[in-house]
N, C-alpha and C positions, 0 to 999 in steps of 0.2 A: 244190489247194495243192499238194501232192506233186513234181506234173510243175513247176508252177510253182520250188518251191525246188531242183531237180536242175538245170533249165538256169540259174539263176542261177550254180550252181556252174561248172556247163560255161562259162557265158559269162564268166567270168573267167577261161578259160584262155586264152580268145582274145587275147592281150596287153590283156587288160584287154576294152575296149570301143573297138568302130569308130568312133573319131569321124575326122568331117570336117575338113580344113583349109580346104578353099574355099570359104566364105561367099560367095555372090552379092551382089554389091553393093549392091542393092536391099534386099537383107532388114538391113543396116544406116541406110540413107537414108530409106528409105519406108515408106507403110503398110502393115502387113501386109493378106493379103486373108484370112487365118486370123482369126476370133475367139477372144476367151476364151467359154468354156462353163461352164456351170454345172450341174449335176445336182438341186441343190434351191434354188432361188432363194429361198425362204420363210425360210431360214437361212443365210446368207453366212457369218455369224461364228461359228456354235457349230461343237462336237465333232462329224465326221463322217467316215465314210470312204465312198468312190463308187468305183464300177468306170464307163468310158467305154470302147465300143468302135465300131469301124468294119471294115467288110467292102470292101476294094478288088481288082478283077479286071484282071491284068494277062494282056495276050495273051504278053508277053515279059518277062523279066526282065534290067533293063537294068546295065550294066555297074557304075552308082553309081545310089544311090538316097539324096539329103540331105534330110531333115528337121531341122526346128530346135523343140526342146519345150521348154516350163517349166510350172508348176503354181503354187497358193499353197494350202497351204502346201509339199505335199512330193510328190513322184509317183514310181511307178516304171513302166517303160513296156517292153511287151511286143510282139515280132513274131513270129506264127504261134506262141505259147506259150515263146518264148525271151525273157529279158530282155536289154534292150539298153543302158538309160540309169536313171540315178537321179539323183534332185537336185530341184530346182534347188541348187545350191551357193551356200550363205546369205550374203543381202546385203543390199541394202535397197531400197524401194520407188524411188529415185531411180539404182539401178543394181542391176536384177532380172535375175540371170542367165537364159541360155536356152541348151542342150545344143544340141551339132551333132552329128548321127547319120548315117552312112552304114548303112541298114537293107538294101542290097544282098544281102548275103550271107547274109539271112533270109527273103528272098523267093522265092516260086517263083511257075511257070506257074499262071495261074488264080487261085481266090478267095485273097484274104492277108487276115489277121485283125491289125489292131494295136489294141491293148487297152492300157489304162493304169489303175491304181489312184492315186486320189489322196486324200489325207487333211489334215483340218485338227483340229488338238487343242485348238481353241477358247480357252478360259480356262486349258487346263492343257498350253498348248503351252510346249515350251524359251523361257529367256527369251532365247535367241540367237536366236528364232524371229521376223523382223517379218514381218506381215503386212497385208494390204488386205482378202482375204476369199477363201473357194474358189473355185477356178477352172482349168479346163487349158486348153492351148492348144496346137498343133501346124501349122507350117506347112511347106510343101514350099520348096524352095531356088529351085527353079524353076518354070515353066510344067508340064513333065514330072511334076514330083511334085504337082501342086496338088491333085491327086486326092484328096488325105489331109488337105487342111486343115481345121481345127475349124468347126465350124458347125453347124446343126439336124441334118443327115443324120448324125452323130453319135448313139449311142444309149447311154443311160446308167439307174445305179440305185444307188440308195443302200443301201451294204451294212449290214445290220440286226444282223446280229452282233456287231458292236465296240461295246465302251460302255469310257469311261475307268476306269482305276483310278490312282485318285489315290496319291499316294506319301506317308504318314507317318513321313517324318523330321524329327521336330521340333526336334531337338537340335543342328539344325546349319540354314546355308545351303544350300537344296537349289532348283534351278532348272532341270532336265534333263528336266524332261518327265514325263507319267505312264506308267504299266502300261498293259496291254491285256487286258480281257476279252472272250473272244471264244466265241458259242456256235457250234458247228459244225452244230447242228442249223437255224440260218438262215441258215450258211455257203451263198455262190453256187458249188458246186465246178464248178470246171473254169472259170469265168468267163472266162480269160485264152488259153483253145484254141480254134482254128479250127472244133471240131464244136459248142461250145455253143451252144443255142438263147437268142438274144437275142431274140425275137418280140416277148415280153410288157414288153421297156425302153421307158420314153418316149424321145424324142426329146430331144436335150441343149437347152439354154437359151441362145442365144449373146446376151452382153453388147455388148460394142465390141470394134472392130480391134484386133489388136496394135500396138504402139508402139514404134518403135527409141528410145534414147534421144537427144532432142534436137528428135525430128518432133513437130510441132504436128497437133492434133486438138480437136474440139468434145466429147472426153471426156477423162477422167482415168484413172490408174490405173498400172499398173506400166512404168517405163521399163526397157525390154530391153535387155541389152549380153549380148554372146558371153561365153562361161564363160572365164577365163584359166587354169585348172589344168585337170589332167587330171582321170578319173571315178577314184575311189578302188578300190584295190584288195579283191578280194573273195578270200579264199583259205580252203578248207576248213579246220579246226584241232580237233582231237580233246582232250577232257580227258582229264586224265592217271590219275584214282584215284578210289575211292568211300573216303571217309574215315569215315563212319557210317551205318548204313542202321538200321531199326528197320518190324517189318512184313511182311518177306519176305527172299527171299534172292536176292542179285544175282550172276549168271554172274562168275566171279572175271576174266575179261578186259574187260569192261565198266569205264568208256567207253572206254578207251582204244583197243579196238576195237569193232567193230559187234558186237551180242551181245544178243537179245532177250529179255525174261522178263517172266512174267505175272503179273500182282495180281487174288487170287480176289477173287469177288463181296462187297460188305459190308464191305472193308477199308480201313483206315486205314496209309498207307505213308508214311515220310520215308527222303531218302535226300540225302546232303552229299555232292556233287562237287566235287574239286578240281583247278582249270586247270594248278596248279604256277607261274602266274604271273600276273600281271594282266595282262587283253586288253580290247580292243573287239571284240563279235563280235554277230552277228545269232545268235540261238539257233534251232537247229533241232530239233524234236521231231516223230518220227515214232511213229503208234500205231495200235491197230486194236481193234475192238470196243469193250466197255465203256460201251454208252448209259447217258448219266444220270452219267457218272464226272466228277468235277473234279481236273483237274490245276494246280497250281498252280507257278510256276516263279520261284524267287527269286535276286535277284542280289544279291552282295555284296562289298567290296574285301577286307574280314576280318572274322573274328568279335570280339564285346565279351565283356567279362567282366561276371560276375553277382555280387553278392552275396545270396544267397538267390535270390528270385524277379525280384528288382530288377535290370534292367542297369544297368552303370557304364562310360558313354562312353568307356572305356579299351580299347585293343585288345591290349595287350602283345605277346608274340611271335607275328607272322602266320603262322605254320607249326603254331599250337597249336590245337586246337579243342574239348578237352574239356572242359565245364563252363562255356561259352561260349555267347552267345545271337547267334541269327541275327537282323539288322537291317539292311531293303534295300528292291530296289524288286523288284515281283512283276507279273507275267503270270499271267492264270488262263483256263484251256481246259475247255469243257464236251465231251464227247465225244458224237459222235451215234450210235455203235453201228457203224459203216460200218467196213470193213477200208482200209489203207494210206492214211491220214490223216496230213497234215504242216501243222502250225504253224510259220511264225517270226513273228517281232514284226516291223512295221513300222518301227521304230525300231532299231539296234542300243544293244545292251546292254554295259555294263563290268561286270566280274567276276575275281575269282579263284576264289572261291566259290560254288557254284551249289547251290539245294535245291528239290528235287522232293517235293513232298507233293501224295500221291495219295490221293481218295478214293472207292473205287468202291459203284454201284449193285447193282441185280441182278446184273449180269454181269460177267464178269470183262473186264480192258484188261490188253492186251498192248504193253507200250514196245518199239515197234522198234530205235529208236536214238534218241540225244539227241548233237548235238555243236553246234560252233559254224562261223561263217564269220566269219572275222576281217575287219576292214574298217579301211584306214586311207589317209590320204595317201600314195602310191606311191611314196616314199621307197625308195631304193636305199643300202645302206650302202657308199661306195666307199673309205673311208680304212682304212690298216692299222697296226697300234701292234706292239711287241715289244720289251720290256726285259726278258725273263724272269722277269717277276713275274703270278703267278695272279690276285692279288688286282687289282692295275690292270686286267687284262682283265675280271673281274667289274664292276668299277666301269663301265667302257665299255660290256659288253654291259646293265646295268641301266639306264645313264644311257639309250643308244637306246633300249632298250625305251619308258622313260618318254618321252622325246621322240617318238615314233612314237604311242602312246596318247595323246598331248596334240596330236595334229594329224590332220585328217580334211579338213574343207572349209574350216576356218580353221585356225590353232593355237589350242591352248585352254589355258585355265589348270589345269581337270580334268576330265578326260571323265566322270568318274560324279557329281560336284555341280553344276556347273556348265556346262560346256562353251563357256564365255566367252572371248573375244580380248584377253586384259589386255595394256594395252602393255607393264608393267615386266616381265611373264614373256615376251612375246611376245620382246621385243630379244633377251632370251638365247636363245630358242628358235629363232631366225630364224640364229644364228650356230653353233649348232649343226648347224643343215642345212648351212650352206656347209663347215663343217670335215670334215663325216661323211658327207655326199652328195656336195654340189656343186650340188645342186638349188634354185635362186635364185625360183621361182615362185610358191612359198607366202608366202615372205619381199615379193616384190613387192607380192601380192596383198593382204597385210597394212599395208605402208606405206599404199599407197592406199586401203584400207576406212580406216583409222584418220584417214586426212587428210580423207576423206570426213564425219567423223564431226562435225566442226568446229560448234561453236556459233556464235552471231552476236558472241557477248564474246570468241570468238579460240580458246579452247582447244578440243582434241578431248576426245573422251568417254574415262572411265579406259578403257572395253573397247566392242568394236563388232564384227559386228551384235549390236545390244542392244536388245528393244522398250523396256526401262525405261532413261531416261538415266541416268548416273552419272559424276559430275565428280570425278575425283584430278588435280588441275592438275598435280602433277609427273611422273606419268605421260605430258603435254603434253611434258615437256623431255624423258623418254626418248624420246618419239616422233623430235625432233630428234635423239639421238643415233640412234636407227635408220637416220633418214634418211643419216647422216654414214657408219655402217656400211657400208650399201650400196656410197657412194660411195667409200670405200676398198676394198672387195672385189670391185666389179663397174667394168667401164670401160664407162660407160653414162650419160654424162651428162645427155642428154637424158631420160632417166627420172627422174634426181634433178631436174632445172633445174624440171619442174614445180609441184613441192611448195616451192620458195622461198617463194611468196607464203603459205602457209600456215605456214610456219618464222616469217615476221614477223609475220602474225596473233597466232601462241603468243605469241610475244617481245611484242608490244604488250601484251596482255593482261597480262600479269605486269608493266610498265612503270606502270601505273595503280596495282600496289600498293607499288610502291617509294618511300619516303621521299626526303628531300632528298638522304641519305647513300647512296641507292642499294639499302639494304635493304630487304627484302620487310616489310611490317609488316601483321598482320591481313589476311592473305592468303584467300580464302573457301574453299568447299566442304572435302572432305576431302583433308587436305594426308599423304597415306598414304606413307611411305616404307619401312617394314618392320616385322612384326610383332613387334620387341622387345617386352620388356615391362622396361624399366630405370627409375630414379626419372625421373619427368617425362612418362615417355611413355605415350598414352594412345589406344586404338583403331589402333596402327600409324602413331602421329604423333607427331613429335620434340616436346619440350619448348618453349613460348614465351618470351621475359621478357616483363618491364613494359611493355615497348612493343610487343609481338605480333610482336616478331623471332625467328628461330631461323637459328643458323649452319645446320644441316643443309638448311634451306630455300633459304638463301642462298648455299650453296654449289653446289645443283644448279641454280640462275639463274645461277651464274658458268659453270658447264661449258658450261650450254646456250649461252650467248653465246658463248664462245670458238668453239666448233664452229660455232656458224652464222657467224660471222665468216670460218671458213675457206671455208665454202663460197660465201658471199657474195663473198670477194675472187676466188675461181677462176671459180664459175659466173654469179654475179649480177650486183649493183650495188655498185659501190667505197664509194659513201655509205652504203649500210648498215653494210658492212664495217667502216668506220671507227666509224660509229655505234654497233656493238655492241663495236668492242676500248675505245672510250671508258670504256662502261659496265661491261665487264670490268675495267678499270684501277680505275675507281671503288669498284666492288664488292670487288674486291680490299684497297684501302686501308681500307675501311669494316670487313672483315671482320678484319684484322689489329690493327685499332684496338679493335674491339668483342669480340673473342672470345680473343684469342692470350691464355694466361694464362703469366706468363713462368715462375714458380713452380713449374709442372707440366709445362712445354715440350709443352704441348699445348692445342688450341683447345676453349673449353668451348661448350656449345650454345645457350646465352642470355648476354647481356649482365650478368648479374649473375653468371654465373661458376661456377653452383652445379649443374651438369649436365653431363656430359663423357661422349661415345658414340665408339665406334668409328666412328659413319657420317660424324661430321663429320671426324673426321681422317683416314679414309679420303679421301674427297672433298678434303681441303687437298693430299695428295700429288696426286690424279688432276687435281686442275686446275692444277698446280704453282703452289700458294700460297707455297709453301717453296722455299727453296734445296736442294740436294742433300743437306747436313751434316744439315739441320733433317726432312729428309725420313727420313733413315736411322734419326734419333733416335724422331720419327714411328711409323716401321714396327717399331722395335723396342716401342715401348709397345702397339701395336697385337694384338703376340703376346705380350706379359708382364703387363700391366696390366690383371686382371681386374675393377677397380673401374669401368673404361669399361661402360658399356651394351655388351652383345654384340649383334654384328650375326647374325640368323637365318639359315638356309639360303638365303634368296634373295639378302640383301644381303653373302652371304659371297663371291659373286661379284664385286663391286665392292672388298672388303677384299685378296681375292688378287692383283687388278690392282692395287691401292696398292704389295703387297710387292713385286712384281716390277718396279714402277718405280722403288722406293726401293733396288733393290740384293738384295733379298732373295730374288729369284725362285728360287734352290737351295732355298729351304725349302718350295717349294709341296707338295712331297710329305707333307710332315711335315702337312700342313695337310688333311689328308683323313680324320681322326678320326669327323666327324661320318656321313661316307659309310660308313665302316668300321663305325659304329654301325646306321646303317638295315639293313646286310647283318645283325646278329647280330640284329637284330630278326625276320628271317625276310623283308625287304624285295625286291620282286621289281621294286618300281619306286620312285621317289624319293619322301618322305613332303612333304609341303607345309611341315611345321612343325620346327623344331631338337627340339620335344618330341615324339620320335617315339611314344611310348606312347598320347598324347591328341590327337595329329595327327588331325585332319577327314579332309583328302583322304591316300591313299595313293600318288597320281599329280599332281606338280606338277614340271611339267617347269623352272621354275625352277632346280630342284637339280642339272640336267644340265650343271650348268658345266664338271666336270670332262671333258667329251667335248670341250669347247673347250680347255682348258688342258693337257691333256697333250699336244696337238699347238702348241699358241700358246705354251705356257710352258716345259713339258718338252721336245720336239722342237725349241719356237723358231722355228716358221713363223708369220710374221705379213707383212701388206702395208706396205710403208716409204711408201708414197704412193698417192694417188688411183688406183683404175684396177687396185692388185693387178700392177702389170706389172713393180715393183720390189719384189722379194721380202727382206725383212731375215729371216735365219736367226741365232737369238740362244739357244742352247739353256741349258736350266736343268737340269742331269740330276741334283743334288743327289747322294745317294751310290749312284746306277747308275752300271756300270761299262762297260756295253753299252745303247744303245739304238736303236731304228729304229723308221720309219714312213713314211707317205705319206698325201698328202689329193689330195682333186680340187683345181682349178685351170679357171679358164674356159677356158685355153688346152691342158690336159694335166693331169700329174699332178706334183708336187711331192714328192722320194723323199729321205729324209735317213738318214744312218748314222751313229753315233758309237761308237769302241773307247778305252778309256781303260786303259795296262796299264803300272804301273810309271813312271807320272810322263809318259808317252807318250801321245800320243793321234793318233786318225785320223778324220775327218771324210770321207763321200763325199754329197755333195748333187749331185740331177739337178733340172735347173728347166726348164719345159719351154719351148717354141720362140717366140720374140719377148718374152722377159722377161729379166731379170737380176736382179742379189742382192748382197748381203754377208753376209758372216758376220761374226758378231761372237762369240770364244769364245777362252776362257782371256786374257782382257786383251787379245787382239789382233784386227785385222780385216783381212780378206781378201775382195777383189773377186770377184764370181761371175758366170759366165755361162750362157748357156742350155745345156743339154744336162748333162754330167755334169760334176761337180769334186771331185777328190780332193784335200785339204790334210792335213798333216801336223804337229806341232811337240812342243813340251815343255812341261808347265806349269810 
C-alpha cells in the first residue's frame, strides 16, 4: 500500500491526470465490447472492497493508449503501480460517468499490469452515491487498445481486510459515509504492483456489455456518458501542529515535517493534531512494526464543549481545545508487524483536527509519518482584490477555502456531514466560481444534474445526485435562477436553451397550486427558504396565512416567472414569455393587495399581517415590485428594523443584493459583521448557521457570498446583458478611498482601479477584446470600450 500512496502523490504532479480528449465515436454510439465484471456475484449490493488485475504484453509502447473506465460505487485505477485515475464522477444511473485516460506514459515494453480497487459501501454508502451494484468496466478506445477490455480474462479477489466503521454522529444529520476498519494482517500487500503473484485469484464474472447512453440492448444497467469535468486535484498537505499528547513524547518538528517516533509495547497514546484550517484530504499513515497494535484516526471540524463528562453540542472558539471533547468520524488500522506499511482511506476525509489513538500490544510501533493529500475540484484562483484592508483579504481567503472545500466532483452543501449538491447552496457557489476562478465546468455540470433530477410532477429534487429523493420546491425556482445566471455570464445560448423545457415543467408544477388570484396555496413538500427562527417560521419554512399562502413563497415564484419570461423571450417561445409576464403581473397585483402593510411600509408574510420578515421585503425589492422610493424605504428598514425576522447567513446573500438594488450598495462593507464574528470564533471556513457557536457544519459555501460581492458590489463588475459581452461597472466603495482588482471573463480579464482624493476621483478600467461596457460612478455614466479606459471627475 505504501508504494500506491507514493505513486498517488507523484501522479498528481503530472498536471493532475493524463486524460484524453479524442474519444472514438463508437464509444459513444455503439455497445461496448467490454463487459461489466464482478468479483463476488453472490453479494452485488453489500459492503465490499475488491481488487481487479490484468497483465497485458506489448511489443512496443504506442504514443497513445486510451482507455475508458468506470465502476460502481467507486474505483482507483493503477498502471504498473502508478495511480492514473479515480472516479467515477458522481452522477445517476441515467448518466453514469466514465473517465477517459491515456495510459501510454505509464506503459513499458513487455508485460504491463492494469489494476483497480473497486469498493461498494453498501448500506453505509454516502447519500450522494447512487448505485446499481458492485461492478467494474474498462474499454479500449480502438482495436489497438481492445486487449484491456474487461471480461473473464481479468482476475479478481475480495479484500477481506476491510470492514465498515459506522459513524456515531447522532446529534446531527450525517450521511457522508462510514469510516474504514482495515486489518493489515489480511491485506494483500503490493496487489497493484507488477511483481504481485495473482495466480490464486479467481477469474472475474462478466455480467453484460457496457452501453453508452441511448444505445439499446436486451440488458439493463448504467447508461454511460463521458465525464465532463476534470479529474480532482491531489496535493500533499502537512498538518501544522500537535495540540495535546498523552502517553508518549512527540518530536517537536512533527507533524509539520516528517519525523518518526516510537510507541512502546503495551502503551496507549492519544495525539491531537491541528491542520490549522479545515480541509478535505486523504489521510496517509505510514508505520512499522507493532504487530497487533490498533491505530484509530479521528477527524473533526472542531472540538465540543463539555459539562463534566457530558458533551454539549456547542463548539465555542474553534482554536480552543482545552477541556473539550473529540466527536467525529474514525478509521481504524490494525498493524501486522511488518515495516514500512501505509494506510490511506478509500474516501477523503474532512477535518481541521485529527486525533491519533494508538494502543500497542506486545511489540513497539513506529509512526514513520502522518500527513494528508488535499483533494478537490481543480479550481484556480484567478481574481485579485486590493483595498488596503487585511480583514477583507482574510474574508476572501476564508471564503475561497470554503468554496473549494465544498466542491469536489459536484458542489456540496458541506463536505463533512452531507456532501450533497443542494440547489440553494449551489446557485451561490457557482457565482463564486465564476467571479474568482472563471471555470464554469462545475456550474454547467450542476445545472444539468439538477435538471436531470426532475420528477414527473415537474419540479427538480432539492439536491442531486442523491440516493434518497428530497423535495424543496423553492429550490426548483432557484434552479431557474441558476440557468438565468449562466445565461447572463456566459455567451452559450445552445447550452441554456436545452433547459427551457425543464423550466416550463417547474413552473407548470407551481401553477397547479396557484389560486384564482395567482397566489400559491398549500404548496406541497418542504417549502424551505432559510434557517430563520422568527415568529411563524418552522424548519426553515416561512409562516402561512389562513389561506395557506405566504408572501415569501409568492415572491419567489414571481421572481422565477420574471426570469423565465426573459429566457423565453430571447431564446424560446414568445407564447411562454407572454404567459409568464401575465402571471407575473397578476401575482404582483395580488402581492400588493394581500401583503402590503401601509402602516409599517413593509410587506407582511401572511394576509393577516401578523408576521414580517427580511425575506419577503428583500424579495419585494429584487422583483421590482416596488418603485424606487419604496425600495429605498424598505431597504432602510431591512437595515434597522430588528422586529423583522432576520435572514441567516444563507439568505443574507439576497438581502445584500436588495440593498444594492435599492441604492444602498455603499453600505455593503458595513454588512460583514457576521463574517467578522466567524473569524473571531476562530473559523477557517464559513459556518452553516448564523449561530456560530452551535452551527452543525463549520464549512458551508453558501456563506462565501462576499467572494462575489467584493467584486460585483464593491468593485462594481457585473454583466449588463446576456453573454457578459456588455459589462456594467458600478462601484460601491463605501468608505474606501482606493480599491482595485480583477476577475476572469470568458474573453480575458476585467481589471479596475479607483482612487479618491479630496473630492477628485480617477478610475482605470480595462475590458477584454470583443466587449464594451458602461461605468456608473458618482452619479455619472460613461461609455467604455475594449482595452484600457481612464476616466476622472469630481464628486
